[in-house]
C-alpha positions in Angstrom: -33.3 -5.5 15.9 -32.4 -2.5 14.5 -28.4 -1.1 14.5 -27.9 2.6 14.2 -24.5 4.8 14.5 -23.4 8.1 15.1 -21.7 10.2 12.4 -20.3 12.3 15.2 -17.9 9.1 15.7 -17.0 8.9 12.3 -13.1 10.8 11.6 -10.7 9.3 9.2 -9.0 7.0 11.7 -12.7 5.3 13.1 -14.4 4.9 9.4 -12.2 2.3 8.0 -12.8 0.4 11.5 -16.2 1.1 12.1 -16.9 -0.1 8.2 -15.4 -3.3 8.8 -18.3 -3.8 11.6 -21.0 -2.4 9.0 -19.9 -4.9 6.5 -19.9 -7.8 8.9 -23.8 -6.5 10.3 -24.7 -6.1 6.5 -23.4 -9.5 5.5 -25.9 -11.1 8.5 -28.8 -9.0 6.4 -28.7 -5.9 8.9 -28.3 -2.3 7.6 -26.8 0.1 9.9 -28.4 3.3 10.1 -26.0 6.2 10.7 -27.6 9.2 13.0 -26.2 12.9 13.7 -25.6 12.4 17.5 -26.7 10.5 20.7 -29.1 12.8 21.8 -32.5 12.9 23.1 -34.1 14.4 20.1 -32.5 11.6 17.6 -32.8 8.7 19.3 -36.0 9.1 21.7 -38.3 7.4 19.6 -36.5 4.5 18.7 -37.4 1.2 20.8 -35.8 0.2 23.5 -35.9 -3.9 23.9 -34.5 -4.4 19.8 -32.3 -1.4 19.1 -28.5 -2.2 18.8 -25.8 1.2 18.5 -22.7 0.7 16.8 -20.4 3.1 19.2 -16.8 4.3 19.6 -17.3 8.0 21.6 -16.3 7.5 25.2 -19.6 9.1 25.7 -22.0 7.5 23.9 -22.7 4.5 26.1 -23.6 6.3 29.5 -25.7 8.7 27.2 -27.7 6.0 25.8 -28.1 4.0 28.9 -29.3 7.4 30.7 -32.2 6.7 27.9 -33.2 3.3 28.4 -30.8 1.6 25.8 -29.6 -1.9 26.8 -27.4 -3.2 23.5 -24.5 -1.6 22.5 -21.6 -3.5 19.9 -18.7 -0.8 20.8 -15.5 -0.2 19.8 -12.8 0.6 22.7 -10.3 2.8 20.3 -7.8 3.1 22.9 -7.6 4.9 27.0 -9.3 7.8 26.6 -8.8 8.7 30.6 -5.6 8.3 30.2 -5.0 9.8 27.0 -6.6 13.2 28.3 -4.3 12.9 31.1 -1.3 12.8 29.3 -2.9 15.7 27.7 -4.3 18.3 30.1 -2.8 17.2 33.5 -6.1 17.1 35.1 -7.0 14.4 37.7 -10.3 15.5 38.0 -11.0 15.3 33.6 -8.9 11.8 34.4 -11.5 10.8 37.2 -14.4 11.9 35.4 -13.3 10.2 31.9 -12.7 6.8 33.9 -16.3 7.2 35.2 -17.1 6.9 31.6 -14.9 4.2 30.7 -16.3 2.0 33.2 -19.5 2.4 32.1 -18.7 1.9 28.7 -16.6 -1.3 29.5 -19.5 -3.0 31.9 -22.9 -2.0 29.5 -21.0 -2.8 26.2 -22.7 -5.7 25.2 -20.1 -6.5 22.2 -16.6 -5.0 22.6 -13.7 -4.3 20.0 -10.6 -3.8 21.1 -7.3 -2.9 19.0 -5.1 -5.8 21.3 -5.1 -8.3 24.2 -3.3 -6.2 26.1 -6.0 -3.4 26.0 -8.1 -5.7 27.7 -6.4 -6.9 30.0 -5.7 -3.2 30.9 -9.3 -2.7 30.9 -9.9 -5.9 33.1 -7.8 -5.1 35.4 -8.9 -1.2 36.0 -12.5 -2.0 36.2 -12.1 -5.8 37.8 -13.6 -8.2 35.5 -13.3 -9.4 31.8 -15.3 -8.0 29.2 -19.3 -9.7 28.8 -17.7 -10.4 24.7 -15.2 -9.5 22.8 -12.7 -9.4 19.4 -9.4 -8.2 19.2 -8.8 -6.3 15.9 -5.9 -3.6 15.7 -6.0 -0.3 13.8 -5.5 0.0 10.3 -6.9 1.6 6.9 -4.6 0.8 4.1 -4.3 -2.6 2.0 -0.8 -3.4 0.0 0.5 -1.0 -2.7 2.7 -3.8 -4.7 4.0 -1.0 -6.7 5.7 1.5 -4.0 7.9 -2.0 -3.0 9.7 -1.3 -6.5 10.4 2.3 -6.4 14.0 3.2 -8.2 16.7 2.8 -5.4 14.1 2.8 -2.6 16.2 0.3 -0.5 19.6 1.3 -1.4 19.1 5.0 0.2 18.8 5.6 3.9 15.7 7.5 3.2 13.5 8.1 6.3 10.1 9.4 7.4 7.5 10.3 9.5 3.9 11.1 8.9 1.8 12.5 11.6 1.5 14.9 14.4 4.9 16.8 16.0 3.1 17.9 18.6 1.1 15.3 20.1 2.9 14.4 23.4 2.6 10.8 22.8 4.2 10.5 19.1 7.7 11.7 20.4 8.5 13.5 17.9 11.4 15.2 19.8 13.1 12.2 19.9 12.4 10.8 16.9 14.1 14.1 15.5 16.7 13.3 18.2 17.9 9.9 16.8 17.8 11.3 13.0 20.2 13.6 14.4 22.0 10.9 15.4 21.9 8.8 12.6 23.1 11.3 10.3 25.8 12.7 11.9 27.4 9.4 11.8 26.2 8.4 8.3 26.6 10.2 5.3 23.9 9.3 3.2 20.8 9.9 5.6 17.8 11.9 4.4 14.4 12.4 6.6 11.5 13.5 5.2 8.3 14.4 7.6 4.8 15.2 6.4 2.7 16.8 8.7 0.0 19.8 9.6 2.6 21.6 11.8 5.2 21.9 9.2 6.9 25.2 11.5 6.8 23.6 14.9 8.6 20.6 12.7 11.6 22.3 11.2 12.1 24.2 15.1 12.3 20.6 16.4 14.6 19.3 13.9 17.0 22.5 13.6 17.1 22.4 17.2 18.1 18.4 17.0 21.2 19.6 14.6 19.0 17.3 11.9 20.0 18.8 8.3 19.5 16.7 5.4 15.4 16.9 6.0 12.4 18.0 4.1 9.0 19.1 5.8 5.9 19.5 4.7 2.1 19.3 4.7 0.2 17.4 1.8 -3.0 15.9 1.2 -3.9 12.4 2.7 -4.1 10.9 -0.5 -0.9 12.4 -1.6 0.8 10.7 1.6 1.3 7.6 -0.2 2.9 9.0 -3.3 5.4 11.0 -1.1 6.6 7.9 1.0 6.9 5.7 -2.1 11.0 6.5 -2.3 11.5 5.9 1.7 13.6 3.4 3.2 12.4 3.6 7.2 9.6 4.6 8.6 9.2 6.5 12.4 6.7 4.9 15.1 8.7 6.1 18.7 6.1 6.2 21.9 6.8 6.2 25.4 6.9 3.5 27.9 3.3 4.4 29.0 0.1 2.1 29.6 -1.2 4.4 26.7 1.5 2.8 23.9 1.6 -0.5 25.5 -1.9 -1.2 24.4 -2.1 0.8 21.1 -1.9 -0.7 17.6 -0.7 2.9 15.5 -2.3 2.9 12.0 1.1 4.3 10.9 2.2 0.9 11.0 -0.5 -0.2 8.0 0.6 3.2 6.9 4.6 2.2 6.3 3.9 -1.7 5.4 1.6 -0.9 2.8 4.0 1.5 1.0 6.4 -1.3 1.6 8.3 1.5 4.5 10.4 -0.6 7.0 8.9 0.4 10.0 11.2 1.4 13.6 9.3 1.3 16.3 9.3 1.0 20.2 9.0 -2.2 21.9 6.8 -0.5 24.2 4.1 -1.5 21.4 3.7 -4.6 22.6 1.5 -6.0 19.9 3.6 -4.6 17.1 7.0 -6.3 19.4 5.1 -9.6 19.1 4.5 -9.0 15.8 8.4 -8.6 15.4 9.3 -12.1 16.5 6.9 -13.8 13.8 7.8 -11.9 10.4 10.7 -9.8 9.1 12.0 -6.1 8.2 10.1 -4.9 11.3 12.8 -2.9 13.3 12.4 -3.1 17.2 14.3 -0.4 19.3 15.2 1.0 22.9 15.8 4.0 24.0 19.0 3.2 24.6 20.0 1.3 21.6 17.8 3.2 18.7 20.7 4.3 16.9 22.6 1.2 17.1 19.5 -0.9 15.9 18.8 0.9 12.8 22.4 1.3 12.1 22.2 -2.5 11.8 19.1 -2.3 9.4 21.0 0.4 7.7 23.5 -1.9 6.8 21.5 -5.4 5.5 20.8 -6.0 1.9 17.3 -5.8 0.9 15.2 -6.9 -2.1 12.3 -5.6 -2.5 10.8 -8.6 -3.1 11.7 -10.3 0.4 10.0 -6.9 1.5 7.3 -7.3 -0.2 6.6 -10.9 0.4 6.7 -10.2 4.6 4.6 -7.5 4.2 2.0 -9.9 2.5 1.9 -12.1 4.9 1.2 -9.4 7.5 -1.5 -8.4 5.3 -2.7 -12.0 4.4 -3.2 -12.3 7.9 -2.4 -9.5 10.7 -4.1 -6.9 8.9 -6.6 -8.7 6.3 -10.4 -6.6 6.2 -11.1 -9.5 4.1 -10.2 -11.7 7.2 -11.9 -9.8 9.8 -15.1 -9.2 8.0 -16.1 -12.7 7.8 -14.6 -13.4 11.3 -16.8 -10.8 12.8 -19.6 -11.8 10.7 -19.3 -15.5 12.0 -19.0 -14.2 15.7 -21.9 -11.9 15.7 -24.2 -14.4 14.3 -23.6 -16.3 17.2 -23.9 -13.7 19.2 -27.2 -12.0 18.1 -28.9 -15.8 18.1 -28.0 -16.6 21.4 
């Protein structure tokens, strides 16, 4: 057996995740060779009988299947058709992408999913359970203990948001409105926004009525340093299927730096996580401000936050644990 992946599938979000899968295969003695893209000139000379592809692009499996390949280890990152429709509002694109998703789902030899809720969604949409599956949430961080002990971190009500302010599913307009209410009701609030869309963010905050805030763009490797003094971090999402199945990497970004996440109960996997671990603030649209103010009034110890988040990184966001478990399961799968 030989294994290949595609450079075109890799970005900052996927590299960490796919590297876990590749490390698990390496442990079994299989080297994953990276190719430029899934097109004819790249793969025409490869064996159809014992070639496996590690894929994540929603077009990869349909294209490779048409070329005669049969073995695919696929990471289903989200709901591509539904995400595209949210941005473009095109029914014909949604239909076409759903067809590609159906082929990928039904032809994947082994599937990685970000949550059990994602498996349930696809099983309902496409009328069958996956052949072989492994659930691993999206994350790309390890815990940074020093950040928890930043001076006065849990004494000040400093909020942060990291990411795009123009993507519809990120709900930054709603975040700005929630923060503006908190600022109006509490004199010690401050909001730090790190985004590439600096002017758009400033305009949205101004229209929401927020005053005590800072917006800037920083290099990715500086984000941890920038949010080190923040107490809370926003992850607000609408009540739609895209978010029901999602496990945004923003949670690991915040947790790794001791930032208490404030997230919507529509993120079902994170809602479940909050029932098992402390210092996770779950909110609904109609009570977000009230629930955040309860968290703001709480006396918080950096040691207790670290203890709680360390448990999450030991279980739910543990890279080594996933490599071990995936390696064992892939070994059984490949040797059937």
